[in-house]
N, C-alpha and C positions, 0 to 999 in steps of 0.2 A: 391495556395490554394484560394478557393473562399471566398468571404466576409461572406457568410453564415457559412462556416466551421470555420472561424476565430472567428465569434461571438459565435458559439456553444462552441468552445474550451475555449474562455474567460469565458463563464458562468460556464463551468466545472471547470476551474482553480479557479474561485471565490468560487464555492461550496467547493472545496477541501480545500482552505485556511480557509474558515469559519469553516469547520469540524475540521481541524487541530487546529485552535485557540480555539474552544470550548473544545476539548480534553485537551489542555494545561491549560485551566482555571479551569476545574473541577478537583476534587481530583482524582488521578490515582486509577485504580482498585487495588485490593490487589496485593502486590508484585511489584508495580510500572509498571504494564503492561498497555499499552494504547490500546483502542479498534481498532484503525486503520480504522475508518469509511471512510476516504478519499480514501481508497483502492477500495471501491465500485465504485467510479468515474473512477479510473484508469482501473479497469476491464471492466467497461461499455465501456470505450473508446477503449480498445483492441477488444472487441467483436463487437462494433457498428461503429467505425470510422476508426481506424487503429493503427498499432503497433507504427509507428514513432510518431504519435500524442500522444499516451500514454506515450512514453518515454519522450517526450517534457514536458508533464504535470508533470510527476514525477520529472524531473530535476528542473522545475520552482518551484514546491512545496518545493523541498529541498533547493533551494535558499532562499525561504521565511523562512523556518525553520532556515537556517544559519543566516539570518538577525534578526529574532525574538529571537532565543534561543542560538545562537553562533555556532562557527565552528565545535565543536564536535557533537552537535546535527544535524547540517547540513550534516556532513559526514556520520553519522549513518543513517539518513533518506535516503541519496542517495545510500549508499551501500545496505541497505535492500530493498529499492524500486526497484532498477535496477535488482537485482537478482529475486525478485518476479515477475516482468514483464516478464523476460525471461521464467520463469516457466509457466505463463499464456499463453504466445505466443506459447510455445512448446506444451502445452496441449489443446489449443483451438480447434484443429481439431479432438481430440479424442471424444469418446462417454461419457466421464466423465461429471458428473453434475457440475453445477456452484459451488455448495458447496464443492465438492471434490477438484476442481481446486483451490478454494479460500483457503481451509485448507492447501493444499500443498504450495501455494504461501505464506501464512502467516508463515508457518514453515520456509521456505527458507528466508523470510524477516527477521525473528528474528535471524536465524543462520548467515545471512550476517551481521547483526548488531553486533552479538557477535564476529564474526571474526574481524570486523573492530575495535571493542573495545579491543580485544586481541592484535592486532597489535599496537594500540595507547598506551596501558598500558604495552606492552611487557610482557604479562603473559597469561597463559591459564586458570588461576583461574576463569575468567569470565564464562567459560563454565559450572561451577557448577550450574549456573542459567538456564541451558538448560531445565531441566524438567519443571520448572515453565513456561517458555516461550512456550514450546511445548503444554502444557495443555491450555494455553491462546490462542495459535494459533488455536487449534482445536475448541475451543468454539467460538472465534471471527471470525475465517475463515468460520465456518458454518453459523454464523449470516450474515456476509457480502455476502456470496454466496447466501443465501436465499433472502436477499434484492435485489441482482442483478437479481435473477430469477423472482422476482416480478416486478422490474423496467423495464426490457427490453421490455416485452410486453406492459406495460403501456405507455411507451414513443414511442413505435411503431417502434423500430429499432432492428432487429435480423437477 
C-alpha cells in the first residue's frame, strides 16, 4: 500500500470516528435508531478505493466502538457493518443507484445487528423491533446514498 493510500485511509477512518462520536453524543433519533453517517465513508471506500480497505475501515471503526461503548456495541457494529459491506460489494457492479444500494445495505446492517442481539440475548424477541429499523434504514439509507452520489464527483473518484 502506498503512503498516499495509507494517508487517505487514515483521513477516512478519522472522519468515520468523528461521525460515530457525534452520533453517540447527540440524542438518538426516535426509537433509538442512529443515522449511520459513517457508512457514507465505507461506501465511498468500496466504490473509490477498494473492498479490502472498506472492510479494514469497518473493522477499525468497530474496534473504536468497542473501546468507547463496550463489547456489545462493538460486536453489533462489526456484525452489521460487515454484512452491509458484503451487500455493497455484491451490488456495486449492478445498475442500481447509490441510494438503492445504501438502503439495502442499511437494512442488512440493522438485520445483522438484530441477529447478533438475538444470539447474545438468546431470544428472538428483538426482531419485534424490525419494522422500526427497516423504516429507519429506508430513510437513512436514502440519505447516505444521496450524500455518496454528491460526494463521489466532488472528490473526483468514480
